[in-house]
C-alpha positions as CSV (number, residue, x, y, z in Angstrom):
1,X,295.9,50.1,-21.7
2,X,294.1,48.0,-24.2
3,X,295.6,50.0,-27.0
4,X,299.1,49.5,-25.5
5,X,298.8,45.8,-25.4
6,X,297.3,45.7,-28.9
7,X,300.6,47.3,-30.1
8,X,302.8,45.1,-27.9
9,X,301.2,41.9,-29.0
10,X,300.2,42.6,-32.7
11,X,299.7,39.0,-33.9
12,X,300.4,38.0,-37.5
13,X,300.9,40.3,-40.4
14,X,298.0,39.7,-42.9
15,X,299.1,42.3,-45.5
16,X,302.7,41.8,-46.8
17,X,304.6,42.3,-50.1
18,X,303.1,38.9,-51.2
19,X,299.8,40.7,-51.4
20,X,301.0,43.3,-53.8
21,X,300.5,43.4,-57.5
22,X,303.0,45.2,-59.8
23,X,303.7,48.8,-58.8
24,X,305.3,49.6,-62.1
25,X,304.5,53.2,-63.1
26,X,304.1,54.4,-59.6
27,X,306.5,56.8,-57.8
28,X,307.2,56.6,-54.1
29,X,309.3,58.5,-51.6
30,X,310.6,56.9,-48.4
31,X,312.4,59.2,-46.1
32,X,315.1,57.3,-44.1
33,X,315.0,54.7,-46.9
34,X,318.6,53.6,-46.5
35,X,318.3,52.0,-43.1
36,X,316.0,50.1,-40.7
37,X,312.3,50.0,-41.5
38,X,312.7,52.4,-44.4
39,X,315.2,50.1,-46.1
40,X,313.0,47.1,-45.7
41,X,310.1,49.0,-47.2
42,X,312.2,50.2,-50.2
43,X,313.2,46.6,-50.9
44,X,309.6,45.5,-51.1
45,X,308.5,48.4,-53.3
46,X,311.5,48.0,-55.6
47,X,310.8,44.3,-55.9
48,X,307.3,45.1,-57.2
49,X,308.5,47.4,-60.0
50,X,308.0,50.9,-58.5
51,X,310.2,53.9,-58.9
52,X,311.4,54.5,-55.3
53,X,313.3,57.5,-53.9
54,X,315.5,56.7,-51.0
55,X,315.5,60.0,-49.2
56,X,318.1,60.7,-46.5
57,X,320.9,62.8,-45.2
58,X,323.8,60.6,-46.3
59,X,324.2,60.2,-50.1
60,X,327.1,57.7,-49.6
61,X,325.0,55.4,-47.5
62,X,322.1,55.6,-49.9
63,X,324.4,54.8,-52.8
64,X,325.8,51.8,-50.9
65,X,322.3,50.4,-50.3
66,X,321.2,51.0,-53.9
67,X,324.3,49.1,-55.0
68,X,323.4,46.2,-52.7
69,X,319.9,46.1,-53.9
70,X,320.6,46.2,-57.6
71,X,323.3,43.6,-57.1
72,X,320.7,41.2,-55.6
73,X,318.9,41.4,-59.0
74,X,321.7,41.1,-61.6
75,X,319.7,39.8,-64.4
76,X,316.5,41.7,-64.0
77,X,315.9,45.1,-62.4
78,X,312.4,45.0,-60.9
79,X,312.0,48.8,-60.4
80,X,314.0,52.0,-60.3
81,X,315.9,53.2,-57.4
82,X,316.8,56.9,-57.0
83,X,318.7,58.9,-54.3
84,X,317.4,62.1,-52.8
85,X,319.5,64.0,-50.4
86,X,317.6,65.7,-47.5
87,X,318.4,66.3,-43.9
88,X,315.1,66.7,-42.0
89,X,317.0,68.2,-39.1
90,X,318.2,71.1,-41.3
91,X,315.3,73.0,-42.9
92,X,317.7,74.6,-45.4
93,X,318.0,71.3,-47.3
94,X,314.4,70.6,-47.8
95,X,313.4,73.0,-50.6
96,X,316.3,71.9,-52.7
97,X,315.5,68.2,-52.2
98,X,311.9,68.9,-53.4
99,X,313.1,70.8,-56.4
100,X,315.4,68.0,-57.3
101,X,312.5,65.5,-57.1
102,X,310.2,67.8,-59.2
103,X,312.8,68.1,-61.9
104,X,312.7,64.4,-62.4
105,X,309.1,63.4,-61.8
106,X,305.6,64.4,-62.8
107,X,303.8,62.3,-60.2
108,X,304.1,61.1,-56.6
109,X,301.8,58.3,-55.5
110,X,302.8,57.8,-51.9
111,X,305.1,59.7,-49.4
112,X,306.2,57.7,-46.4
113,X,307.5,60.2,-43.8
114,X,309.5,57.5,-42.1
115,X,312.7,59.1,-41.1
116,X,313.2,60.4,-37.6
117,X,315.3,60.4,-34.4
118,X,314.5,58.9,-31.0
119,X,315.7,59.3,-27.4
120,X,318.5,61.7,-28.2
121,X,320.1,63.4,-25.2
122,X,318.3,66.3,-23.5
123,X,319.5,69.6,-24.8
124,X,320.0,68.3,-28.3
125,X,318.8,70.7,-31.0
126,X,318.2,70.7,-34.8
127,X,320.4,72.9,-37.0
128,X,317.9,75.8,-36.6
129,X,317.9,75.4,-32.8
130,X,314.6,73.6,-32.2
131,X,314.3,70.8,-29.7
132,X,315.9,67.9,-31.7
133,X,312.9,65.5,-31.8
134,X,310.5,68.3,-32.7
135,X,312.8,69.8,-35.3
136,X,313.7,66.5,-37.1
137,X,310.5,64.5,-36.6
138,X,307.9,67.3,-37.1
139,X,309.2,70.5,-38.7
140,X,311.3,68.8,-41.3
141,X,308.5,66.4,-42.4
142,X,305.9,69.2,-42.3
143,X,307.9,71.3,-44.7
144,X,308.8,68.4,-46.9
145,X,305.2,67.3,-47.2
146,X,303.9,70.9,-47.7
147,X,306.2,71.4,-50.7
148,X,305.3,68.0,-52.2
149,X,301.5,68.5,-51.6
150,X,300.9,70.1,-55.1
151,X,302.3,67.1,-56.9
152,X,300.4,64.7,-54.6
153,X,297.2,66.6,-55.4
154,X,298.0,66.6,-59.1
155,X,298.6,62.8,-59.0
156,X,295.3,62.2,-57.2
157,X,293.4,63.9,-60.0
158,X,294.0,61.0,-62.3
159,X,294.8,58.2,-59.9
160,X,292.4,55.6,-58.5
161,X,290.4,57.1,-55.6
162,X,292.3,56.8,-52.3
163,X,295.5,55.4,-53.9
164,X,297.5,58.6,-53.3
165,X,298.6,58.7,-49.7
166,X,300.8,60.3,-47.1
167,X,302.0,58.1,-44.2
168,X,303.4,59.7,-41.0
169,X,305.5,57.7,-38.5
170,X,304.2,57.8,-35.0
171,X,304.9,55.5,-32.0
172,X,303.4,53.5,-29.2
173,X,305.2,55.9,-26.8
174,X,302.3,58.3,-27.4
175,X,300.2,55.9,-25.2
176,X,302.9,55.6,-22.5
177,X,304.5,59.0,-22.0
178,X,304.4,62.6,-23.0
179,X,302.7,65.8,-22.0
180,X,298.9,66.3,-21.5
181,X,297.2,66.8,-24.8
182,X,300.1,65.1,-26.6
183,X,302.5,68.1,-26.8
184,X,302.9,71.6,-25.4
185,X,303.8,74.5,-27.7
186,X,305.2,76.5,-24.7
187,X,308.0,73.9,-24.5
188,X,309.1,74.6,-28.0
189,X,310.5,78.1,-27.3
190,X,314.3,78.4,-27.0
191,X,315.4,77.8,-23.4
192,X,312.1,76.1,-22.6
193,X,312.8,72.6,-23.9
194,X,311.9,69.8,-21.6
195,X,314.9,67.8,-20.2
196,X,313.2,64.4,-20.5
197,X,314.1,62.7,-23.8
198,X,311.2,60.2,-23.6
199,X,308.8,63.2,-23.0
200,X,310.3,65.0,-26.0
201,X,310.2,62.0,-28.3
202,X,306.6,61.3,-27.4
203,X,305.6,64.9,-28.0
204,X,307.1,64.7,-31.5
205,X,305.3,61.5,-32.3
206,X,302.0,63.0,-31.1
207,X,302.9,65.9,-33.4
208,X,303.2,63.5,-36.4
209,X,299.7,62.3,-35.6
210,X,298.4,65.8,-35.4
211,X,300.0,66.7,-38.7
212,X,298.4,63.7,-40.4
213,X,295.0,64.8,-39.1
214,X,295.4,68.4,-40.1
215,X,296.6,67.6,-43.6
216,X,293.5,65.4,-43.9
217,X,291.2,68.2,-42.8
218,X,292.9,71.0,-44.8
219,X,293.8,69.5,-48.1
220,X,294.0,65.7,-48.4
221,X,290.5,64.5,-48.0
222,X,289.0,67.0,-50.5
223,X,291.8,66.0,-52.9
224,X,291.1,62.3,-52.5
225,X,294.4,61.7,-50.6
226,X,294.6,59.5,-47.5
227,X,296.8,61.0,-44.7
228,X,297.3,58.6,-41.8
229,X,299.6,58.2,-38.8
230,X,301.3,54.8,-38.3
231,X,303.1,53.2,-35.4
232,X,305.1,50.6,-37.4
233,X,305.8,48.5,-34.3
234,X,308.4,47.8,-31.6
235,X,311.3,47.0,-33.8
236,X,315.0,46.2,-33.5
237,X,316.4,49.4,-35.1
238,X,318.9,52.1,-34.1
239,X,316.0,54.1,-32.7
240,X,316.3,52.1,-29.6
241,X,320.0,52.8,-29.1
242,X,319.3,55.8,-26.8
243,X,316.8,53.8,-24.6
244,X,318.2,52.8,-21.2
245,X,319.5,49.2,-21.1
246,X,317.1,48.0,-18.4
247,X,314.1,49.3,-20.5
248,X,315.5,47.7,-23.6
249,X,315.8,44.4,-21.8
250,X,312.2,44.7,-20.5
251,X,310.9,45.3,-24.0
252,X,313.1,42.7,-25.8
253,X,310.4,39.9,-25.7
254,X,308.1,42.3,-27.6
255,X,310.7,43.4,-30.3
256,X,310.5,42.4,-33.9
257,X,312.7,42.6,-37.0
258,X,312.4,45.8,-39.1
259,X,310.7,44.0,-42.0
260,X,307.6,43.7,-39.7
261,X,307.4,47.4,-39.4
262,X,307.7,47.6,-43.2
263,X,304.5,45.5,-43.4
264,X,302.7,48.1,-41.3
265,X,303.8,50.8,-43.7
266,X,302.7,48.7,-46.6
267,X,299.3,48.3,-45.2
268,X,298.9,52.0,-44.5
269,X,300.3,52.9,-48.0
270,X,298.9,50.2,-50.3
271,X,296.1,48.2,-48.6
272,X,292.7,48.7,-50.2
273,X,291.3,48.5,-46.7
274,X,292.6,52.1,-46.1
275,X,290.2,54.7,-47.4
276,X,290.3,58.4,-47.8
277,X,287.7,58.7,-45.0
278,X,290.3,57.1,-42.7
279,X,292.4,60.3,-42.9
280,X,293.8,61.3,-39.5
281,X,293.5,57.9,-37.9
282,X,296.3,56.2,-36.0
283,X,297.3,52.7,-37.4
284,X,299.1,50.1,-35.3
285,X,301.1,46.9,-36.1
286,X,300.8,45.1,-38.4
287,X,298.0,46.9,-40.1
288,X,294.8,47.9,-38.2
289,X,293.4,50.9,-36.5
290,X,294.2,51.8,-32.9
291,X,291.3,50.5,-30.8
292,X,291.6,53.0,-28.0
293,X,293.6,56.2,-28.7
294,X,294.4,58.6,-25.9
295,X,291.3,60.6,-25.0
296,X,293.3,63.8,-24.4
297,X,295.0,63.5,-27.8
298,X,291.6,63.0,-29.4
299,X,290.5,66.2,-27.8
300,X,293.6,67.9,-29.3
301,X,292.6,66.7,-32.7
302,X,289.2,68.3,-32.5
303,X,288.7,72.0,-33.2
304,X,287.3,74.3,-30.6
305,X,284.1,74.4,-32.6
306,X,283.9,70.6,-32.3
307,X,284.3,70.8,-28.5
308,X,288.1,70.1,-28.5
309,X,291.1,72.1,-27.6
310,X,292.2,72.8,-31.2
311,X,295.8,72.0,-30.2
312,X,296.4,70.0,-33.4
313,X,295.4,73.0,-35.5
314,X,297.5,75.3,-33.4
315,X,300.5,73.0,-33.9
316,X,300.0,73.0,-37.7
317,X,300.0,76.8,-37.7
318,X,303.1,76.8,-35.5
319,X,304.9,74.5,-37.9
320,X,303.9,76.6,-40.8
321,X,305.2,79.8,-39.1
322,X,308.5,78.2,-38.1
323,X,309.2,76.9,-41.6
324,X,307.8,79.7,-43.7
325,X,311.2,81.3,-44.5
326,X,312.5,77.9,-45.8
327,X,309.6,77.1,-48.1
C-alpha cells in the first residue's frame, strides 16, 4: 500500500519545463500528442525548440492544436511541430506512420508512448479483434516502437549516453487491480476476454511495464537507450470518463491537471537523474521510482533462469507474433 499512497500523494514536482535547456536539434515523438497529458508535454517541448511529432488518429484534431500552439507564438516559433497519423488500435496504420516519419527524419531522441484508452466497455475490441485495451495500449505501441527501434539505436550511437529514451505509459491501477502476475495471456484469445474493464485496463498497463523491461533487456540497454515505464499521475483527462461516478468522486481530491502528468513524462524523458541502468523501472508522479512495486509483477519481469515466471518475456513474444504480419 505504500506505493499506492506514494502515487496518490505525490508532493511537489521538482523537475519541470523550467529545468530544461534548449532542445533545438532534437526530435521527439509523442503519441496522443493532441490532447490531455500528451498535449501539455508537446507544448513544453515545442517551447524549448524541439522538433515534435504529434502522433494520433485524428489529423484534423492534430492540425487544430498545431494551429493553436503556433498562434500563441506569433513573432517567434520556438520549435517545429509536425503531424503524424497513426491509430494504435489499428495495426494496419502503424507501418505507414513509421515510414512517413523516416522519410522526414534521420534521428529520434525520445519516443513517448503516451496514447491509450481506459475503462472502455467490456466486449470492446481493436480493429483486429483484440481486447480493446490490450490491442490499443500494448500491441499498437509494441509495433510502433519495434519499427522505430533502428532509428533510436542509430541516434544513440552519436548522442550523449542515456539521452535517447523510450517512455511507456503505465498506471497506478496496476497496484490496485488486475490479474495475478499482471496479466494473463490465456485471456487474450478471441472469446476469452475478461468482462471487467478495470481488470482489462490494469492488464494492459502491466503489459506496458513488461514491454519497457523487455525492450531494456533485449535491445535498449546495450544500445545506450533508457526504456522505462511511467505512471504520469491521477489526472483530470478523458481517460476517467469511463470510470463509475462514485469512484471518480472518491478520487477527486487526489486528481491533478494534465500538466502535472507532463512533468512526470519530462522527468522520465529528459531528467539527468534517469540512467540507462534504470531501464525497466516503474516511475511515479512527479518523477521518482516506485518504492514498492507489486511482488508478483516483479516475478513476471524475471526470467525463469532468474527464478521468476518469465511472463514478461512470454508477453513480448506474444506481441511480436500477433503483430508480425503488420511489421
